PASEBA-1860 file (N, C-alpha, C; in nm, 3 decimals):
! residues 79
1> IAEVGYGI> 11.088/12.444/10.438/11.008/12.340/10.378/11.067/12.305/10.243 ~ 11.088/12.176/10.221/11.137/12.128/10.092/11.018/12.076/10.012 ~ 11.032/12.075/9.882/10.928/12.019/9.796/10.988/11.907/9.713 ~ 10.913/11.799/9.698/10.960/11.683/9.624/10.868/11.660/9.505 ~ 10.926/11.615/9.396/10.849/11.580/9.277/10.902/11.449/9.221 ~ 10.823/11.384/9.139/10.864/11.254/9.086/10.790/11.228/8.957 ~ 10.846/11.140/8.879/10.783/11.094/8.757/10.849/10.963/8.716 ~ 10.773/10.876/8.660/10.825/10.745/8.617/10.785/10.725/8.471
9> EERSRGQG> 10.882/10.685/8.391/10.851/10.661/8.250/10.752/10.543/8.240 ~ 10.672/10.547/8.138/10.555/10.459/8.128/10.584/10.310/8.146 ~ 10.689/10.258/8.088/10.717/10.114/8.098/10.753/10.069/8.239 ~ 10.793/10.161/8.326/10.836/10.125/8.461/10.731/10.155/8.567 ~ 10.616/10.200/8.527/10.511/10.233/8.623/10.454/10.109/8.690 ~ 10.404/10.127/8.811/10.338/10.019/8.882/10.432/9.922/8.951 ~ 10.559/9.957/8.960/10.656/9.868/9.021/10.710/9.921/9.154 ~ 10.657/10.034/9.200/10.697/10.088/9.330/10.818/10.179/9.327
17> YATEATLA> 10.870/10.208/9.208/10.990/10.291/9.200/10.968/10.433/9.250 ~ 10.856/10.493/9.216/10.828/10.630/9.260/10.820/10.636/9.412 ~ 10.751/10.540/9.471/10.738/10.539/9.617/10.874/10.518/9.683 ~ 10.948/10.420/9.637/11.078/10.389/9.699/11.175/10.506/9.689 ~ 11.188/10.561/9.571/11.284/10.672/9.552/11.240/10.798/9.624 ~ 11.112/10.829/9.617/11.063/10.952/9.680/11.068/10.940/9.831 ~ 11.038/10.822/9.885/11.049/10.802/10.029/11.192/10.825/10.077 ~ 11.290/10.777/10.002/11.430/10.801/10.038/11.461/10.950/10.039
25> CVEWALAQ> 11.409/11.024/9.942/11.431/11.169/9.936/11.364/11.240/10.053 ~ 11.241/11.202/10.083/11.167/11.264/10.194/11.240/11.239/10.326 ~ 11.279/11.115/10.350/11.347/11.084/10.476/11.481/11.155/10.486 ~ 11.554/11.165/10.375/11.680/11.238/10.376/11.654/11.386/10.408 ~ 11.557/11.445/10.341/11.529/11.588/10.364/11.489/11.614/10.509 ~ 11.405/11.529/10.564/11.361/11.550/10.703/11.473/11.529/10.804 ~ 11.580/11.464/10.765/11.695/11.447/10.853/11.787/11.569/10.852 ~ 11.763/11.664/10.760/11.844/11.785/10.752/11.799/11.884/10.859
33> PDIVAVQA> 11.892/11.950/10.924/11.856/12.034/11.039/11.761/12.151/11.009 ~ 11.765/12.204/10.889/11.682/12.321/10.859/11.550/12.287/10.791 ~ 11.522/12.161/10.768/11.398/12.121/10.701/11.299/12.070/10.807 ~ 11.181/12.133/10.811/11.079/12.091/10.908/10.966/12.013/10.843 ~ 10.957/12.022/10.710/10.851/11.952/10.638/10.892/11.934/10.493 ~ 10.832/11.833/10.431/10.848/11.811/10.287/10.709/11.811/10.226 ~ 10.692/11.886/10.118/10.563/11.895/10.051/10.568/11.832/9.913 ~ 10.451/11.790/9.867/10.431/11.742/9.731/10.296/11.791/9.684
41> TTFPWHAA> 10.283/11.817/9.556/10.155/11.860/9.500/10.115/11.766/9.388 ~ 9.984/11.752/9.370/9.932/11.674/9.259/9.790/11.718/9.230 ~ 9.742/11.679/9.115/9.606/11.711/9.076/9.508/11.611/9.139 ~ 9.387/11.653/9.171/9.290/11.564/9.235/9.258/11.439/9.152 ~ 9.275/11.445/9.022/9.243/11.334/8.933/9.360/11.239/8.910 ~ 9.478/11.268/8.964/9.597/11.188/8.936/9.609/11.075/9.039 ~ 9.539/10.965/9.013/9.529/10.855/9.110/9.665/10.793/9.144 ~ 9.751/10.775/9.046/9.881/10.714/9.074/9.964/10.801/9.167
49> SLGVIRRL> 9.965/10.930/9.141/10.040/11.022/9.226/9.980/11.029/9.367 ~ 9.850/11.028/9.375/9.785/11.027/9.507/9.822/10.901/9.585 ~ 9.837/10.789/9.516/9.879/10.665/9.581/10.020/10.676/9.637 ~ 10.112/10.735/9.560/10.249/10.755/9.608/10.246/10.843/9.732 ~ 10.175/10.952/9.725/10.168/11.046/9.838/10.112/10.976/9.962 ~ 10.010/10.896/9.945/9.951/10.824/10.059/10.055/10.729/10.120 ~ 10.127/10.656/10.035/10.226/10.561/10.085/10.345/10.630/10.151 ~ 10.368/10.756/10.121/10.476/10.833/10.184/10.436/10.883/10.323
57> GMQRCGVR> 10.310/10.867/10.359/10.263/10.915/10.488/10.237/11.064/10.492 ~ 10.213/11.124/10.376/10.186/11.267/10.370/10.039/11.295/10.400 ~ 10.015/11.412/10.456/9.880/11.455/10.489/9.845/11.580/10.407 ~ 9.722/11.590/10.365/9.679/11.708/10.289/9.684/11.830/10.378 ~ 9.743/11.938/10.326/9.758/12.060/10.406/9.709/12.185/10.333 ~ 9.662/12.171/10.210/9.615/12.289/10.140/9.587/12.264/9.993 ~ 9.560/12.374/9.926/9.529/12.373/9.783/9.597/12.495/9.723 ~ 9.646/12.481/9.601/9.694/12.597/9.527/9.649/12.582/9.383
65> EHDTLGEL> 9.655/12.688/9.308/9.609/12.686/9.170/9.727/12.676/9.074 ~ 9.714/12.587/8.978/9.809/12.577/8.867/9.765/12.680/8.764 ~ 9.860/12.745/8.698/9.828/12.853/8.604/9.731/12.811/8.494 ~ 9.743/12.690/8.444/9.659/12.649/8.332/9.574/12.525/8.358 ~ 9.611/12.443/8.455/9.542/12.315/8.474/9.449/12.310/8.594 ~ 9.440/12.419/8.669/9.344/12.424/8.779/9.401/12.386/8.915 ~ 9.317/12.323/8.995/9.346/12.296/9.135/9.457/12.192/9.154 ~ 9.552/12.227/9.240/9.657/12.135/9.284/9.638/12.110/9.433
73> LVFERRR> 9.640/11.985/9.474/9.632/11.952/9.616/9.774/11.954/9.673 ~ 9.788/12.008/9.792/9.918/12.017/9.858/9.919/11.922/9.977 ~ 10.023/11.841/9.984/10.040/11.743/10.092/10.175/11.769/10.156 ~ 10.187/11.729/10.284/10.316/11.742/10.348/10.337/11.634/10.453 ~ 10.463/11.612/10.481/10.504/11.524/10.591/10.601/11.606/10.675 ~ 10.569/11.616/10.803/10.651/11.693/10.896/10.734/11.599/10.981 ~ 10.835/11.658/11.042/10.918/11.581/11.137/10.834/11.528/11.250
END
């Protein structure tokens, strides 16, 4: 399982760059023979990140705890 992360500097937000770039990474990773899934995590309150994850076709698969900030939602897209 591979994990993907992303961030966009403030002036470039809202233009689809995170979705476009991350989708390319996810599709590349899933084309690799040893990768069966790609995961991403975000906080429940992070609406922009949740939007990217939704547009990537990822499904919620769990929860994990961040050391200082609390609950992280775990999403994944499988082959």
